N, C-alpha and C positions, 0 to 999 in steps of 0.2 A: 292504682293495685284491685281494690275489689273488680271491677270491669274484666282487670289481665286472668284474675284468677277464675272469672267464673268462662271466657273464653276456652282459658285450658283447660278446665274440667271437663266442658261439653265436648269440648276435641280428644280430650283423652275418652270419656265414655262410648263417643262415634267409633275409636278405635280398638275400642276391647268388645263393645256388644257385640258389633258387626252386623251378621246375618238377621237377627231376632228385632231390634228397632229400624232396621231398615226395612223388613217386611212390611212392617205394620205402615209406619210413616206414608213409603210407596204405596201400600194398596188404598190407604185414604184418599192419596193426593191422585193418585192415577181416576181412581174411582170418582175424585171429586166428592165422596160420600161417605158416611162413617155408621159403625153399625154401633149405639150403646143399649146395653140391659139394666133396668131397672127393676127393683125389686118393690110390688104391689103387695105381696102380703094373702095372706086367704081370708074370708069373712070368720071362719073360726080359727080358736088356736093350733098352731101345730110345733113341734118340737125344735124346726127351724129357724122360724122367725117371732122373736115378742117383739117387736116393734109394731107399731102401730103405720097404717099405711104413707107414708113418705115419698113415694114415688112422682109425684107433681113438683116437688123442691127437687128429687134428683134426675128429672126432667132436664128443668133449666138449666143443670150444671153439665147434661152430655149437650143441651145447646149450646151454650158456652165454649165448651172445647171447640164443637163444630165454626162457632164463628174466629176463634181464634186459629183453627187452622186454613181452614178452605175460605172467611169469610162471607157464611153461609148461616144462620140460624136455621135452614131448612134443610139443610145438606146432612141430615143424619135421619136414623131410622132408630127409632125407638122401642125397642121390644120390652115387653112387661113378663117377670117372671116372679112365680109367687113364692119362693124362697130363695134364698142366700145358693142353695146349692145346686138348684137349676140356673142361675145367674154365673156361678161358676165352674162349671161344667162347659158350660156356651161357651165362656171366654176361653176356658182352657182348650177348647175343639175350635178355635178358630172362630166361630160363628158369629161372634161379637168383640169388637176391639175394645173396649171399657165394660164395665161393669161398675155401678155406681149403689151401693146401699149396702155395703159390705160390713161385717164386724171383725177386725182386723185382729190374728191371734199369729203365732209363728205355728202351731201345725195346720193354718188355713194356708199360708204362703209356703210351707213346704210338701204339702198337699197336693196343690192345682198350681205350684209352679208359679205363684205372682207377687206381685207388691203394691204397698198402699200407697194410697197419696193421702192428703192433709183429710180430717174431716168435713164432713158438709154439714153435719148433725150433731151434735151431742145429746142422748137419750141419758135417762137416769129412772131406777125405781124408784117409786111416788108412792103415797098413802093420796086417796082421795077422799071425802067426807062429801054428807050433805049438809048443806050450810045451818041448818037444823037440832044439829046432830049435837049441839054444843061441844063437838071435840077441837080443839084446836092442836093439839100436838100428838105426839106418839104416845106421853104417857097418860092420854085421856082415853085409849083403847082398853084401860082395862076392864075388864069383865065384858068388854065387845067384844061385836059378832062379825069378822073380817072377812072378805068374800075375796079368793084366790082361786088362780085353776091351779088343779090338781098336778100334783108331781112335776110342774115346774121350776125352774131356778129364785122368781120371785118370791112363791109360796115356800121355799124350805128357806130361803132369804129372811122373810118375812118372821118364821118360827126362829129363826137363831137370833134376831135380834130380840125378838119383844122376848124370848127364855132369857138373854144374857143382861137384860134389862127388867126382870124380875117382874113380868107385867103380864098376869094372867090373861084370857082372850079366847072366844072361839072360833072356831075355822070354821069357814061355808065353802069346801071345796069342789067346784065344777069341773066337768070335764068340756064342754066348750063355751066360749066366748060370747055367744049369745046369751047361752044361759046365766051367763054371771052379768050379762049386761043387765038382763030384765031382772033381773033381784036386785042390784043398786039401784035402779029405777023407782021401785018401787020400796025403798028401803028394808028389804027385809033382812038388811046387813047395814053396819053402820060405818062401813069403810071398807074400800076394795083397793087392792096393791095389785099393779103391773107395771110395766113401763110406763113412763111419762105420756110418750106419742100415743104410744096405745090406751092408756085413760079417755086423751083429750078427745083422740077421734069416737071412741065411746060416749061419750058426755055430749059432741056433739049429736048424736044421733039419736040422744034422748027428747022424748017430747016437751019433758019439762025444759026448761030457760037453761042454757049452758049456768049461767051463774046460780044456778042453786046446787051449783055443785063447787067444790074449792079445792086444794091441792093442800096438805100438810106438811109444812115446812122442809122436815128430814126430808132427805136423799140418801140412796143407799146405793153408792158407787156408782162408777159415770162410764157408759157405753158408747163410745164413737161410731158413725157411722161413716163410710169413706165410700172412695172409688179404690178400685184392684186393676191392674193391667196387667199382663204376662211378664214375668221375671225376665229380666234383660231388654224392656222395651224402654231405657234409660231415658230417651230422649223424648220420648213420646210420652214416658212419666212426667220427664219435667215439665211439658207443653201443659198438660193437664195441673200439675201441682201451683204451678205458676196462674193458669186463669184462674185458680179457686182463691189466690192469694189476691190478684187483681180485683177479684169480687170484692173481698173485704176491705181491702187499701182502699176501694173508691167508697164504699160505705164512713171509714174513716176521717175519710177526706171532706165528706158530704158531695161527692160528685154521684148523680144519680142520672136515670136513662133519659129527663127532660132536659138537667143542664150538661150533660157531659160535654156538647158542643160548644157552650159557650163559656165552659168553665178554664177560671185564671191559670195559664202555667207560669206565674211569676212564683209561685211555690215551687219549690226543689224535688216534691214529692210527687208534685201534681206531673210536673216535667217529666221525673222520671216514670211514670206510669202511662201518661199520654203518647208518650210517641218521641219527645226533645234527644231521651237518653236511648241509643240504637245498640249498645251491650247487648241485654239479652235477648231484644229481635232478632239482630244478627246470630246470634250464637244460638240460637232455638232454629233458627229458617222461618222466623214470622215477618209479618207484615211488621214495618214500624211503629202505625199505629191498631196491632192489634188490639191492646188493653180497652182500647177507645170505641172500636168497635163493638166488643163484647158489653161494653155497659152499653152503647146505644142500643144493642139487641135484646138483653135478660135486665138490665139494672143492675145495681150493686147488692150485696147479699143480704141487706135487710130488706130494700126490695123483693128479692125473691122471695125472703123467709116469711114475709108480711101475706105476700098473693097464696103462697101455696100452702103455709102450714099455718102462721098464726092467726089469719083470717078465716081460712075455714072450720078451724080448732078449737077458736078462742086461746090462743094458746100464746102467753108471755116467751119475752124472748128467753129471758133465765138462763142457763147455763149458754146458751147460744146467741148471746147480747157481745158487743165488742168488751177487750178485755179492760177496756178503760172503762167501760160501765157497768163492771162485774162481772161478766162471761168470760167466755174463754177464747172468743173468736178473736187471733190476730194475724195480719200478714208475716209474709217473710219482705225482708228489703227488698224492694222492688226495681232491683240496680243489677 
């Protein structure tokens, strides 16, 4: 029944969305090439982008989608955009077919006419301290000086949180990211707050070892980073969604870039992922072994995370661990 339901769902979508999705898929397949945008961020803060540079991870997802559709990780041009706004404008104008690195919201969906895929990264606001500060949690910030970027959401949330908890503190507000990083590096403030990815990127750029700085346990909200595609591109969107799901499912099953060719197929989930179950492939118009090709080209989600974010930024998986390991990453049923 699930296979039949998926086939009926996709058939219905094909009939209802007509021209829009056909244009995207036909343009990609006729050109044998895809245009994908990623958000690099800028050296200093701007109001459109609070995250660190996640473009390396986002580019790997672009390549994974290219493999799913075209069987070739090189069949994609990856365009860099300094902020989400530029990437979304390019997507709306048809200059790219997929934008990765977007924060989903109803207003963004309505303004740009886009739909969103599943998160490729979960960010959250954190507090970072020097290990020698003696501060181990937010309560330890009493009467301490905290660095933040002036008039940003993290600065506002910090003020609200500490006020609500009755914790007096001092604020050192900065207008530029580089200015704040310099202050943190030389301990002009006892703590700094920003999105975790941005703090991790800053920490990796300090001359001091990254182990000299650590995150406090508290998190303030969750901010998912997702792909966006034009509204009406449902079949293309499903391909993006299921490609991301395949990367996560592969990690859950212990299937890696190195062992995918030799992975045992006795497990039903592995069979469904690696090509023995044709329902999803047929419904989406993909090769039966599309997921195996994706994993062989890029590795699973954990491998991608480690080489693009975890290793370079010395960042633990945290929220981006599998749901079975305390994180939020979970695959859809791959059938």
